[in-house]
C-alpha positions in Angstrom: 120.9 10.7 96.4 122.1 7.3 95.2 120.7 4.2 97.0 121.9 0.6 96.6 119.7 -2.1 98.1 121.3 -5.6 98.4 119.8 -8.9 99.3 120.7 -12.6 99.0 118.6 -13.9 96.1 115.7 -15.5 97.9 112.1 -14.3 98.2 112.3 -13.9 102.0 115.4 -11.8 101.6 114.4 -9.7 98.6 110.7 -8.9 98.9 110.8 -7.3 102.4 113.1 -4.5 101.0 111.1 -3.8 97.9 108.6 -1.3 99.3 111.5 0.8 100.8 113.4 0.7 97.5 110.3 1.7 95.6 109.6 4.5 98.0 113.2 5.8 97.5 112.8 5.7 93.7 109.4 7.5 94.0 111.0 10.2 96.0 113.3 11.0 93.1 116.4 9.1 94.2 118.6 6.9 92.1 118.0 3.3 93.1 119.8 0.0 92.2 118.9 -3.3 93.7 121.6 -6.0 93.8 120.2 -9.5 94.3 120.0 -12.0 91.5 119.2 -12.6 87.9 116.0 -14.4 88.9 114.5 -11.1 90.0 115.5 -9.0 87.0 112.5 -7.4 85.4 110.3 -8.4 88.3 110.9 -5.6 90.8 109.8 -2.0 90.4 113.4 -0.8 90.5 116.5 -1.7 88.4 118.0 -5.1 89.4 121.6 -6.1 89.2 123.1 -9.5 89.9 124.6 -10.0 93.3 125.8 -13.6 92.8 127.4 -15.5 89.9 125.0 -16.5 87.2 123.2 -19.7 87.9 124.1 -19.9 91.6 121.1 -21.0 93.6 120.5 -20.9 97.4 120.5 -24.7 97.3 124.0 -24.6 95.8 125.1 -22.2 98.6 123.5 -24.4 101.3 125.5 -27.4 100.0 128.7 -25.3 100.1 127.9 -24.3 103.7 127.5 -27.9 104.7 130.9 -28.7 103.1 132.4 -25.7 105.0 131.0 -27.1 108.2 131.8 -25.6 111.6 131.6 -26.4 115.3 128.7 -28.9 115.3 128.3 -28.1 119.0 127.3 -24.6 118.0 123.5 -24.7 117.2 124.0 -21.9 114.8 127.0 -23.3 112.9 125.0 -23.6 109.6 123.8 -19.9 109.4 127.3 -18.8 110.4 128.8 -20.9 107.5 126.1 -19.9 105.1 125.9 -16.2 105.7 129.3 -15.5 107.2 131.5 -17.5 104.8 129.8 -18.9 101.7 127.5 -16.0 100.6 130.2 -13.3 101.1 132.5 -15.4 99.0 130.1 -15.0 96.1 128.6 -11.6 96.8 131.7 -9.5 97.5 133.2 -9.7 94.0 129.9 -9.1 92.3 129.1 -6.0 94.4 132.6 -4.6 93.7 132.0 -5.2 90.0 128.6 -3.5 89.9 129.8 -0.5 91.9 132.8 -0.1 89.6 130.4 -0.2 86.6 127.6 2.0 88.0 129.4 4.1 90.6 129.5 3.8 94.4 126.2 4.7 96.1 125.7 7.2 98.9 124.0 4.6 101.0 123.8 0.8 101.1 120.7 -0.8 102.5 121.3 -4.5 103.0 119.2 -7.2 104.5 120.9 -8.4 107.7 122.2 -11.7 106.3 124.0 -10.1 103.3 127.3 -9.5 105.1 129.2 -9.5 101.7 127.5 -6.3 100.6 128.2 -4.7 104.0 131.9 -5.7 103.7 132.2 -4.0 100.4 130.6 -0.8 101.8 133.0 -0.8 104.6 136.1 -1.2 102.4 134.9 1.6 100.0 133.8 4.0 102.7 130.0 3.8 101.9 127.5 4.4 104.7 125.3 1.4 105.3 122.3 0.4 107.3 120.9 -3.1 107.7 117.3 -4.3 107.2 115.9 -6.9 109.6 114.2 -9.8 107.9 113.4 -11.7 111.2 111.1 -11.1 114.1 113.9 -10.9 116.7 115.7 -7.6 115.8 118.8 -8.2 118.0 118.9 -11.8 117.0 120.6 -11.8 113.5 123.1 -9.2 114.6 124.2 -11.1 117.6 124.1 -14.5 115.8 126.4 -13.2 113.0 128.5 -10.9 115.2 131.7 -13.0 114.8 131.4 -12.7 111.0 130.4 -9.0 110.9 133.4 -7.0 109.8 131.6 -3.7 109.8 128.7 -3.1 112.1 125.8 -1.2 110.4 125.0 2.3 111.6 121.3 1.4 112.1 118.8 -1.5 111.8 115.6 -0.9 109.9 113.2 -3.1 111.7 109.6 -4.0 110.7 108.9 -6.2 113.8 106.3 -4.5 116.0 107.5 -3.3 119.4 105.1 -5.4 121.4 106.3 -8.5 119.6 110.0 -8.2 120.4 111.7 -5.9 122.9 114.5 -3.9 121.4 117.3 -4.3 124.0 119.8 -2.1 122.3 122.6 -4.4 123.6 124.1 -4.5 120.1 124.7 -0.7 120.3 122.9 -0.2 117.0 120.1 2.3 116.5 116.7 0.9 115.5 114.7 2.5 112.8 111.1 1.1 112.9 109.3 0.6 109.6 105.8 -0.4 108.8 105.5 -3.8 107.1 104.0 -3.3 103.6 103.0 -6.3 101.5 104.6 -6.5 98.0 104.3 -9.1 95.3 104.6 -9.4 91.6 102.1 -12.3 91.4 98.7 -11.6 89.8 95.6 -11.4 91.9 93.6 -14.1 90.3 93.8 -16.4 93.3 92.8 -13.6 95.7 89.8 -12.7 93.5 88.7 -16.4 93.6 89.0 -16.5 97.4 86.9 -13.3 97.7 84.1 -15.1 95.9 83.1 -17.2 98.9 79.6 -16.4 99.8 78.8 -18.0 103.1 81.6 -19.9 104.9 85.0 -18.8 106.1 87.9 -18.4 103.6 91.4 -19.8 104.3 94.8 -19.0 102.9 97.5 -21.6 103.2 101.2 -21.6 102.4 104.4 -23.1 103.6 106.3 -20.2 102.1 108.8 -20.1 99.2 111.1 -22.6 101.0 108.8 -25.4 102.2 111.5 -27.9 103.4 109.9 -30.5 101.1 106.9 -30.8 103.5 104.4 -32.0 100.9 102.5 -34.3 103.3 102.2 -31.5 105.9 100.8 -29.2 103.2 98.3 -31.8 102.0 97.1 -32.6 105.5 96.7 -28.9 106.2 94.7 -28.4 103.0 92.3 -31.2 103.7 91.7 -29.9 107.3 91.1 -26.4 106.0 88.7 -27.7 103.4 86.6 -29.5 106.0 86.2 -26.2 108.0 86.2 -23.5 105.3 84.2 -22.7 102.2 87.2 -21.9 100.0 90.9 -22.6 100.5 93.6 -20.8 98.5 96.9 -22.6 98.5 100.3 -21.1 97.6 102.5 -24.2 96.8 105.7 -22.1 96.4 107.5 -21.1 93.2 109.3 -24.4 93.0 106.3 -26.4 94.3 104.5 -29.0 92.2 100.7 -28.7 92.6 100.3 -32.2 91.2 102.3 -33.7 94.1 99.5 -32.8 96.4 97.2 -35.3 94.7 93.4 -35.1 94.4 91.9 -32.2 96.4 88.3 -31.1 97.1 86.7 -28.7 94.6 86.7 -26.0 97.2 90.6 -25.8 97.0 92.6 -23.8 94.5 96.3 -24.3 94.3 98.7 -21.8 92.7 102.5 -21.8 92.7 102.8 -18.1 93.5 100.1 -15.9 95.1 99.8 -12.2 95.8 99.9 -12.8 99.5 98.8 -9.3 100.6 95.8 -9.4 98.3 94.8 -12.9 99.5 95.0 -11.9 103.1 92.6 -9.0 102.5 90.0 -11.7 101.8 91.0 -14.4 104.2 89.4 -15.2 107.5 92.2 -17.4 108.6 95.7 -18.4 107.5 97.6 -21.6 107.9 101.3 -21.3 107.3 104.8 -22.4 108.4 105.7 -19.4 110.6 108.2 -17.8 108.3 108.7 -14.1 109.1 107.3 -12.9 105.8 104.0 -14.8 106.1 103.8 -14.2 109.9 104.3 -10.4 109.6 101.9 -10.2 106.6 99.1 -11.9 108.6 99.7 -9.7 111.6 99.6 -6.6 109.4 96.4 -7.7 107.8 94.8 -8.7 111.1 94.2 -12.3 110.1 94.0 -15.3 112.5 96.8 -17.7 112.2 97.6 -21.4 112.7 101.2 -22.2 112.4 102.8 -25.5 111.4 106.6 -24.7 111.7 109.1 -26.7 109.7 112.5 -25.2 110.2 114.8 -22.1 110.5 113.3 -19.4 112.8 109.8 -20.7 112.4 109.7 -22.5 115.8 110.8 -19.4 117.6 108.1 -17.3 115.8 105.5 -19.9 116.5 106.3 -19.9 120.2 106.1 -16.2 120.4 102.8 -16.1 118.5 101.3 -18.6 121.0 102.7 -16.7 124.0 101.1 -13.5 122.8 97.7 -15.2 122.3 97.7 -14.3 118.6 97.3 -17.7 117.1 97.7 -21.5 117.6 100.5 -23.9 116.8 100.0 -27.4 115.4 103.2 -29.5 115.3 103.8 -32.1 112.5 103.3 -35.0 114.9 99.9 -33.8 116.3 96.9 -36.1 116.1 95.1 -36.0 112.8 92.1 -33.9 113.9 94.2 -31.3 115.8 94.3 -28.8 112.9 90.5 -29.1 112.3 89.9 -28.3 115.9 92.4 -25.4 115.9 90.8 -23.8 112.9 87.3 -24.1 114.3 88.4 -22.7 117.7 90.2 -19.7 116.1 87.2 -18.8 114.0 85.1 -18.7 117.1 87.6 -16.9 119.4 86.5 -13.2 119.6 89.1 -12.4 122.2 91.9 -13.5 120.0 90.4 -11.6 117.1 90.5 -8.4 119.3 94.2 -9.0 120.1 94.9 -9.6 116.4 93.2 -6.3 115.5 95.3 -4.5 118.2 98.5 -5.8 116.6 97.2 -4.8 113.2 96.7 -1.3 114.5 100.1 -1.2 116.1 101.8 -2.1 112.8 99.7 0.4 110.9 101.0 3.2 113.2 104.6 2.4 112.4 106.5 4.7 110.0 105.7 4.2 106.4 108.5 3.4 103.9 108.3 6.9 102.6 109.0 8.3 106.1 112.0 6.0 106.5 113.4 7.1 103.2 113.3 10.7 104.5 115.1 9.6 107.7 117.8 7.9 105.7 118.4 10.9 103.5 118.9 13.1 106.6 121.5 10.7 108.0 123.8 10.6 105.0 126.0 13.5 103.8 125.9 13.6 100.0 128.9 15.1 98.2 
């Protein structure tokens, strides 16, 4: 069977799909991944370009601002970005790649890649969406006015106890276990594992940090006051030098194997992006969130509501994060809830199982 995976070329859009794509290839299926040139040679499956050469997400964001929309609509920007701008770039590229390599039997696209879904609909290719957020109904409802072809199903890594699946979109949900994947080396994680007495912290504001250098620095210094070692992922475009002088107990990398780091971390401080949040939940690691934008505030509110972590806003008093870290490290009840969530995620279907489900759904000529 021939699979095509498609994602907008950003880490939080591409990486969540990689374990499923790798599982499909390992099962003997033909796999192509359409995303962007920046990921060529980095993924364990063949990569094709899904946008014009040189186009960055920043470029697309500027186009979306120019397109505009009803500023009274709080979601005007994602509608412009994912409903108008990205399809404009993605649709011709997907058509071109399918003309060159042949149409797939199944398209698996992350939910915001409406351009790939549009091409699948026009060419009669079955498609399913992959949820990259923590509210499985959310993306589909948000972009419904822009969706020209509703996917047959939604592959969803969000654990059931986190977000109730309402089914109001009329789309079938296919649960999948969150599996960490990264092409970064494990040097930073190995260093973090070397702590001998005190707690170990992992800190990131994700691959899109909203320029929050001061928030990152303040978080690093607080973690260093509480923990023996602090591993920091500054982001692929981050500049470690911009963080200034830091304690010797801190190690800063641009890119970190997050899954490996979390296996050695006692606590994580991050922005609340879905990738980092879900990775921490799957690893059973305590979390302090400092949300900066996008869906991070919604994720932070839900984490707090479920008693799985603490939230420290940007304008909190200077010592708030120190206190939050110390409190979390001493909170055995929270650790038990975190372990229960880890077990729930571990019980969800593995990528290999989901591949088998997808194969059964699609008639292959």
